[in-house]
C-alpha positions as CSV (number, residue, x, y, z in Angstrom):
1,M,154.6,39.1,112.9
2,K,152.4,42.1,113.6
3,K,149.8,43.2,111.1
4,F,149.4,46.9,110.6
5,F,146.3,48.7,109.3
6,L,145.7,52.3,108.7
7,L,142.9,52.9,111.1
8,G,142.3,56.6,110.5
9,I,143.5,59.9,109.5
10,S,143.3,63.0,111.6
11,V,141.0,65.9,110.7
12,A,144.1,67.9,109.8
13,L,145.1,65.5,107.1
14,L,141.6,65.1,105.8
15,A,141.8,68.7,104.9
16,C,145.1,68.1,103.0
17,Q,146.0,66.7,99.7
18,Q,146.8,63.0,99.5
19,Q,148.8,61.2,96.9
20,S,149.8,57.5,96.4
21,N,152.9,56.3,94.7
22,N,154.6,53.0,93.8
23,D,157.9,54.6,93.0
24,L,160.1,53.5,95.9
25,K,163.2,52.2,94.2
26,E,165.7,50.1,96.1
27,L,169.2,51.2,95.4
28,Y,171.4,49.0,97.6
29,S,171.6,47.2,100.9
30,L,173.4,48.8,103.8
31,P,176.6,47.3,105.1
32,K,175.9,44.5,107.5
33,K,177.8,46.2,110.3
34,L,175.3,49.1,110.2
35,K,172.4,47.4,111.9
36,E,170.7,50.5,113.4
37,V,171.0,53.4,110.9
38,S,169.1,56.3,112.3
39,G,169.9,59.2,109.9
40,I,171.5,60.1,106.6
41,T,172.8,63.2,104.8
42,Y,173.9,63.5,101.2
43,F,177.0,65.1,99.6
44,P,176.3,65.6,95.9
45,K,179.9,66.6,95.0
46,N,181.3,63.2,95.7
47,N,178.0,61.2,95.7
48,L,178.5,60.1,99.3
49,I,175.9,59.4,102.0
50,Y,177.0,60.0,105.6
51,T,175.1,58.0,108.2
52,L,175.2,57.1,111.9
53,E,173.6,54.7,114.4
54,D,171.6,55.3,117.5
55,S,172.0,54.5,121.2
56,G,174.3,51.6,122.2
57,N,176.5,52.1,119.1
58,K,179.8,53.8,118.4
59,N,180.4,57.5,118.5
60,A,181.2,57.4,114.8
61,I,179.8,58.5,111.4
62,Y,180.1,56.5,108.2
63,A,180.5,57.5,104.6
64,L,178.9,55.2,102.0
65,N,179.6,55.4,98.3
66,S,177.0,55.1,95.5
67,D,177.2,51.3,95.7
68,G,176.5,51.3,99.4
69,K,180.0,50.2,100.3
70,L,181.6,51.6,103.4
71,A,184.1,54.2,102.2
72,K,185.1,55.7,105.5
73,T,184.5,55.5,109.3
74,I,185.1,58.6,111.3
75,T,185.2,58.4,115.1
76,I,184.1,61.6,116.9
77,T,186.6,61.6,119.8
78,N,185.0,64.2,122.0
79,A,181.3,63.2,121.5
80,T,179.3,60.5,123.3
81,N,176.6,58.5,121.6
82,V,173.8,58.7,124.2
83,D,171.2,58.4,121.5
84,W,172.2,59.8,118.1
85,E,169.0,60.0,116.0
86,D,169.7,62.0,113.0
87,I,172.4,63.7,110.9
88,T,172.3,66.7,108.7
89,K,174.6,69.3,107.0
90,D,174.6,73.0,106.3
91,K,175.3,74.9,103.0
92,N,179.0,74.8,103.7
93,D,179.1,71.0,104.2
94,N,179.6,71.0,107.9
95,I,177.9,68.0,109.5
96,Y,175.6,68.0,112.6
97,I,174.8,65.1,114.8
98,G,171.5,65.1,116.7
99,D,172.0,63.5,120.1
100,F,168.4,64.0,121.1
101,G,166.8,60.6,121.2
102,N,164.6,60.7,124.4
103,N,162.4,57.6,124.4
104,D,161.4,58.0,128.1
105,N,161.4,61.9,128.0
106,E,163.8,61.8,131.0
107,R,167.0,63.3,129.5
108,K,168.5,66.6,130.5
109,D,171.6,66.3,128.3
110,L,170.1,66.8,124.9
111,C,172.6,68.3,122.3
112,I,173.7,68.7,118.8
113,Y,177.4,68.3,117.7
114,K,179.0,70.2,114.9
115,V,181.7,68.4,112.9
116,A,183.5,70.8,110.5
117,K,183.9,69.9,106.9
118,N,187.7,69.6,107.1
119,E,187.4,67.0,109.9
120,L,185.6,64.6,107.5
121,N,188.9,63.7,105.9
122,K,190.2,62.2,109.2
123,D,189.7,58.8,110.8
124,M,189.6,60.4,114.3
125,A,187.7,63.7,114.2
126,V,186.9,66.3,116.8
127,A,183.5,68.0,117.1
128,E,184.0,71.8,116.7
129,Y,181.3,72.6,119.3
130,K,178.2,71.3,121.1
131,V,174.8,72.9,121.2
132,S,173.1,71.9,124.4
133,F,169.3,72.6,124.7
134,S,166.1,72.1,126.6
135,Y,162.4,72.4,125.9
136,P,160.8,75.3,128.0
137,E,157.5,73.5,128.0
138,Q,158.9,70.4,129.8
139,T,158.8,70.8,133.5
140,E,158.7,67.1,134.6
141,F,161.2,64.4,133.8
142,P,159.5,62.3,132.7
143,P,156.1,64.0,132.1
144,K,152.8,62.3,132.4
145,K,152.2,59.5,129.9
146,K,149.7,61.6,128.0
147,E,152.4,64.3,127.6
148,L,155.4,62.4,126.2
149,F,156.2,65.0,123.5
150,Y,159.9,65.5,124.0
151,D,161.6,62.7,121.9
152,V,163.0,63.7,118.5
153,E,164.3,61.6,115.6
154,G,164.3,64.2,112.8
155,F,165.9,67.6,112.2
156,F,167.7,69.7,109.6
157,E,169.8,72.9,109.5
158,N,168.6,75.9,107.5
159,G,169.6,79.5,107.6
160,N,171.8,79.0,110.7
161,Y,169.0,77.4,112.7
162,F,168.1,73.8,113.5
163,Y,164.5,72.6,113.1
164,L,163.5,69.7,115.2
165,F,160.3,67.6,114.6
166,T,159.1,65.7,117.7
167,K,158.3,62.0,117.9
168,N,155.1,61.7,119.9
169,R,155.2,58.9,122.4
170,S,152.1,59.9,124.4
171,K,149.4,57.6,125.6
172,N,146.4,57.9,123.2
173,F,148.6,58.9,120.3
174,D,146.9,61.4,118.1
175,G,149.6,62.3,115.6
176,T,150.5,65.7,117.1
177,V,154.0,66.9,116.0
178,F,155.7,70.0,117.4
179,I,158.3,71.9,115.5
180,Y,161.2,73.5,117.5
181,K,163.8,76.0,116.4
182,I,167.3,76.3,117.9
183,L,170.0,78.7,116.9
184,N,173.1,77.1,115.4
185,A,175.6,78.4,117.9
186,P,177.7,76.8,120.7
187,G,176.5,76.9,124.3
188,T,173.2,76.2,126.1
189,Q,169.9,77.3,124.6
190,K,166.2,76.9,125.1
191,A,164.4,75.5,122.0
192,T,161.6,77.7,120.7
193,R,158.3,76.0,119.7
194,I,157.3,77.5,116.4
195,G,154.3,75.4,115.3
196,E,152.5,72.1,115.3
197,F,150.6,69.8,113.0
198,K,149.0,66.4,113.0
199,T,149.6,63.2,111.0
200,C,147.2,60.4,111.8
201,D,146.2,58.7,115.0
202,N,147.8,55.3,114.2
203,Y,151.3,55.2,115.9
204,N,152.8,52.5,113.6
205,H,151.9,54.4,110.5
206,C,152.2,58.1,111.5
207,V,155.0,58.5,114.1
208,L,157.8,60.6,112.7
209,T,161.4,59.2,112.4
210,S,163.3,61.7,110.2
211,A,163.0,65.1,108.5
212,T,164.7,66.9,105.6
213,I,164.6,70.2,103.6
214,S,165.2,70.5,99.9
215,P,168.4,72.2,98.7
216,D,166.4,75.2,97.4
217,G,164.6,75.5,100.8
218,K,161.1,75.2,99.1
219,K,160.1,71.7,100.4
220,V,160.1,70.0,103.7
221,V,159.5,66.3,104.1
222,V,159.0,64.2,107.2
223,L,159.1,60.4,107.3
224,S,157.1,57.6,108.9
225,H,157.3,53.8,108.4
226,D,155.1,53.8,105.3
227,K,154.6,57.3,104.1
228,I,156.0,60.8,103.9
229,V,154.4,64.2,104.5
230,L,155.4,67.0,102.1
231,F,155.1,70.7,103.0
232,K,155.3,73.3,100.2
233,D,154.3,76.9,99.6
234,F,155.2,78.0,103.2
235,K,156.6,81.5,104.1
236,G,159.8,81.7,106.0
237,D,160.1,78.8,108.4
238,L,156.4,78.4,109.1
239,F,156.5,75.0,107.3
240,H,153.3,73.8,108.9
241,K,151.4,76.7,107.4
242,G,152.1,75.5,103.9
243,T,150.3,72.9,101.9
244,Q,150.5,69.5,103.6
245,T,150.4,66.4,101.3
246,E,150.5,62.8,102.6
247,I,152.3,60.5,100.1
248,K,152.0,56.7,100.7
249,L,155.1,54.7,99.9
250,N,153.2,51.4,99.7
251,H,156.0,49.8,101.6
252,F,156.1,49.1,105.4
253,S,159.4,48.8,107.2
254,Q,161.3,50.5,110.0
255,K,162.2,53.6,108.0
256,E,164.5,55.8,110.1
257,A,166.2,58.2,107.7
258,I,165.5,60.6,104.8
259,V,167.3,63.3,102.9
260,F,166.8,65.2,99.7
261,K,169.2,64.1,96.9
262,D,168.1,67.0,94.8
263,N,165.0,69.2,94.8
264,S,162.7,66.5,93.6
265,T,164.4,63.2,94.7
266,L,164.6,61.7,98.2
267,L,166.9,59.0,99.6
268,I,165.4,56.9,102.4
269,A,167.0,54.2,104.6
270,D,165.5,51.6,106.9
271,E,166.7,49.2,109.6
272,K,166.5,45.5,108.9
273,T,163.8,44.0,111.1
274,N,162.4,40.5,110.7
275,K,164.3,40.1,107.5
276,V,162.7,43.2,106.0
277,G,164.6,46.4,105.2
278,G,168.3,47.2,105.7
279,N,168.4,49.2,102.5
280,V,168.7,52.6,100.9
281,Y,165.9,53.6,98.5
282,E,165.2,56.4,96.0
283,F,161.9,58.2,95.7
284,K,161.0,60.8,93.2
285,L,158.4,63.4,94.0
286,K,155.8,63.9,91.3
């Protein structure tokens, strides 16, 4: 089993606040059939979590009740799971599936599917539309190994835009994350890079796997395997211009999914690897 050590923190984080917590509370284990959960979103009205799995799995989303039991499986009949990496919803409870996993930075079919709220009552649902997109900065497929910036595992919808946070797979990883913005509308679009920030230079501890925004729009959180980074006090959608606080979870696992339950509570899910994980956790921000 690999041993992981925090080797260093980038200059960007040294200038930021840091906080340590021991408040990661395990709520329940995920159903055994869901072995590769890659995103979660939360519906407070009926206390359901919707989740999905990544590449090699079904083109389906799953509703889990407050005990972690599988309440419903919804197959998306007109969508292909190339590499589904995150799931989110808008203010009207429409769901969005991010098919933008791009480990090798070779894909030219990146997209986001919209599943309308009324389709969530069905066993066989139809995606209302697909948003296809590309990154204007990417000119080679794949780019050079030191420029593998075009994988994404975390996004959310806010104000009729999608915000994507890149998973840096570059040689000599330095924690650089790019934020891209895409209009929530059908058709083909070019993503707009609106900012960047750094985590730390240790891939195992600081590569990003999910992102979420609070219901009131005042906090953004991104997830790694053993910590979160919290952004507050930003203006508009310049999240990286706000205060950046690293919060250690004091728990290492393959954490792949995060969502706000309310404005101060997060839900986090991890995959089960080497008998560790496979659970949903609750974490309260101080």
